[in-house]
C-alpha angles and dihedrals in degrees: 000000000000119000128186117210131193120194125194122185134168119206129183113209130188106270098016152005121269115194117203111208124203120270120196119219134167116240126193118218119154092195094062115078103162144003091259093059099054094090091052100052114103090209096055090121089064088053095047093053091064092070114118111202132194128221113200105213116207089338090287113070125057113209116195123204139162114242123237102221095141095048091063101031089054092041100237085144088067094062120109096224102058092039090054090053092046088059092046090050090055096039121102119244094248091066133064139188123231106219144165106253099218097049103019087230108169114235100177146317120258140185112252096220091050091053092048089053091063121092120243090254091053091050092051090049090051092051091048089052091053091050092050095046091051097042092244130157121257094253095051108125116239113196135196107204118192123222116267104193089121090060095039093054105164097175090113101020101105097070092043094052088047092053091048093050091052090051094050092045089054091052090049093245124134103271091208087080092056090051094048097045095046090051094056107024108078092314114218095354143076110243137160119222124222088256093055102259112146143181135035090305095041097233120181114233096248092046091048091051091048088054093051106268127132112239118166139117091290107035133033111179091185087087090062104090099209094043091048091048092053090048091050090049091052091047089054097044097040103034118007101045096041090047092049090051090048093055092048095043091054087063094039090241111164118229143159120221090232096051111115093225090054090050090051090049089052089051089057089053090050091051106035102022129247094273094057093044091049088051095053090045091053089053094048089044094201126191096196140022132223130096094324090061094050092047090051090054088054091064102032125091126196130163108312093350096099140131098322091046094047091051097050100087091037087059091048091056092045092050091051090054090049091049090051089051088054093050102036106037087126126173104228 
């Protein structure tokens, strides 16, 4: 059944007042049949997360964003992995964090230049000392992850996210995906990956063409934000979401399209492709979804589903927490 929701919030920030006006959207939830039933529905969190809210900045600019109710109610923000990445995304490039690869437990912060000055033998000895101090096996991976604040430059991200949300909403595609992708894929800038992905939504050339964009030696429409957003929304609605459902349906795993874990699962399909996600799911062999399945994907490798693929949904959660900090750093 279709439900229309209006949200109104008032937030006082240091240095000024930001009024959030109501923004009406239409949300689909088959389990809700009347206003009276909302409090009785077990999946009410999935309904709430659909809310798109608007921040009116200096009485002149409307900034749209998708709230993160489920993230906090289900305590995704308590998990070590996304909290680790949140710190990395805010850490300058001259610093690094020593961490245990499997759990992302933070051991200590180090200066990058100081680490580079060590010999290979000294580095190995240090890693061995970390394993010994934490009672870890000899093959446990000890990482030194450098800060990525330069890459995750969010100084101009709010207006870009807002624009992406509006485009997805106009296409009838869950705007949460626009927000998540724009926060983690070359935020605020146009960049081309080593693999050839380009634009705000990091689309590969063949994928972009299949979604209706011109990409040749003379024209590359991936650099056009609106056209790229429409193509990305088509990719999600026509490929990623259907493929995610197919993988889960084959195992009779129950899901709701508005569940946060399902959205994170779709993000893995967007990044790694359905084939690679299906491969890692076959290796995990799950019987149910939810947070446990996503966490298992974070520590399971299979084929081309490796470190970067494992990290993708962790980055999405970390980015949502950072975005909330930016919007809700209120002075009580």
